[in-house]
C-alpha positions in Angstrom: 0.1 -0.3 0.0 1.3 3.4 -0.9 1.3 6.0 1.3 -1.2 8.3 0.0 -3.4 5.4 -0.3 -3.3 4.9 3.6 -4.2 8.9 4.0 -7.0 8.3 1.7 -8.0 5.6 3.6 -7.8 7.3 7.1 -9.8 10.1 5.8 -12.4 7.8 4.3 -12.8 5.7 7.7 -12.9 8.7 9.6 -15.4 10.1 7.7 -13.6 13.1 6.7 -15.9 15.1 4.0 -13.9 18.3 3.5 -10.1 18.9 3.3 -8.5 22.3 3.4 -4.9 22.2 1.5 -2.3 24.2 -0.1 -1.3 22.5 -3.0 2.4 21.8 -2.8 4.9 19.5 -4.9 5.3 16.9 -1.8 1.6 15.8 -1.9 0.2 16.6 -5.2 -0.4 13.2 -6.6 -2.4 12.5 -3.4 -4.6 15.7 -3.9 -5.1 14.8 -7.4 -6.5 11.3 -6.8 -8.6 12.3 -3.9 -10.0 14.8 -6.0 -10.0 12.4 -8.8 -11.6 9.3 -7.3 -13.1 10.3 -4.1 -14.4 13.7 -5.1 -17.8 13.3 -4.1 -17.4 12.0 -1.0 -14.1 14.4 0.3 -14.8 18.3 -0.7 -10.9 20.0 -1.0 -10.9 23.5 -0.4 -7.4 25.4 -1.7 -5.9 28.3 0.1 -3.5 30.8 -1.3 -1.1 30.6 1.7 -0.3 27.6 4.4 -1.3 30.1 7.4 -4.6 30.7 4.9 -5.4 27.0 5.1 -4.4 26.7 8.7 -6.4 29.3 9.7 -9.7 28.3 7.7 -9.6 24.8 9.3 -9.7 26.7 12.5 -12.6 28.3 12.1 -14.3 25.2 10.0 -13.7 22.5 13.5 -15.1 25.6 15.9 -18.0 26.0 13.7 -18.9 22.6 13.1 -17.1 21.0 16.7 -16.3 18.4 14.5 -12.1 17.1 13.7 -11.3 18.9 10.7 -7.9 18.1 8.3 -5.3 20.1 6.8 -2.7 19.2 4.6 0.4 21.3 3.7 3.6 20.6 2.5 6.9 19.9 4.6 9.6 22.3 5.7 8.8 25.7 4.8 5.4 25.2 4.2 4.6 24.0 8.0 6.3 26.7 9.4 4.5 29.1 7.6 1.5 28.0 9.7 2.9 29.1 13.3 0.3 31.5 14.0 -2.3 29.9 12.9 -1.6 26.8 15.1 -1.3 28.5 18.0 -4.2 30.2 17.5 -6.1 27.2 16.9 -4.3 25.9 20.4 -5.2 28.4 22.4 -8.8 27.9 20.8 -9.1 24.3 22.1 -10.1 23.3 18.0 -9.5 19.9 16.8 -7.2 19.5 14.2 -5.6 17.0 11.9 -2.4 18.0 10.3 -1.0 15.9 7.4 2.5 16.9 6.5 5.3 15.0 4.4 8.2 13.5 6.2 11.3 15.5 5.5 13.7 14.2 2.9 16.6 12.5 4.5 18.5 11.3 1.8 19.6 14.9 0.6 21.8 17.0 2.2 20.7 19.6 -0.2 17.2 19.3 0.1 16.0 23.0 1.0 13.0 22.4 2.5 14.6 19.9 5.1 14.3 21.1 8.7 13.4 19.2 11.8 9.7 19.7 11.4 8.6 17.8 14.8 10.8 20.1 16.9 9.5 23.5 15.5 5.9 21.9 15.7 6.1 21.2 19.4 7.9 24.5 20.2 5.2 26.2 18.1 1.9 24.4 19.5 3.3 23.9 23.2 4.5 20.2 24.9 0.8 19.2 25.6 0.2 18.7 22.1 1.0 15.2 20.6 3.6 16.0 17.4 4.1 11.9 15.8 5.8 11.2 12.8 4.9 8.0 11.4 6.8 6.0 9.1 4.8 3.1 8.6 1.4 3.8 6.5 0.0 0.7 8.8 0.1 2.8 12.2 -1.4 6.0 11.1 -5.1 5.0 11.6 -4.1 4.1 15.3 -2.2 7.0 15.9 -5.1 9.1 14.6 -7.9 7.8 17.0 -5.5 7.7 20.2 -4.5 11.3 19.8 -7.6 12.9 18.5 -8.6 13.3 21.9 -5.8 15.9 22.5 -6.6 18.1 19.5 -3.8 18.2 17.0 -2.2 15.6 15.1 0.9 15.4 13.4 1.3 12.7 10.5 3.5 12.3 7.8 2.0 10.0 5.0 
């Protein structure tokens, strides 16, 4: 099973009907597949900036009182969401943030930095930041961590 298939399975398993994103090359194939094959079940809302995507998902989850999902790119892309993540944390929003893993194969990767450390420091230590490299581990992690509000999963 490919990571994108695991992510789509997770979204469908949890009855996610709307997904917020700023399209990034890191997961373009995943979003394209969701829109093409599952567009009738999972609506995709595109933002013009990562901060905007996170702000929209924060407001949506507070209005709907349901878990909401935001997908943004790795490295500097997730770094752009800092202010909105802090606001969502202060408001107690229930978010699931999907971010691709940072590449570890190239020392010249311009998007490479320690995302987990950044997110933990941005949204405080009470929030679980979990990297998951095994796609079979995504669903159990999601189910356990949802009660804490946030989850960080690398599909």
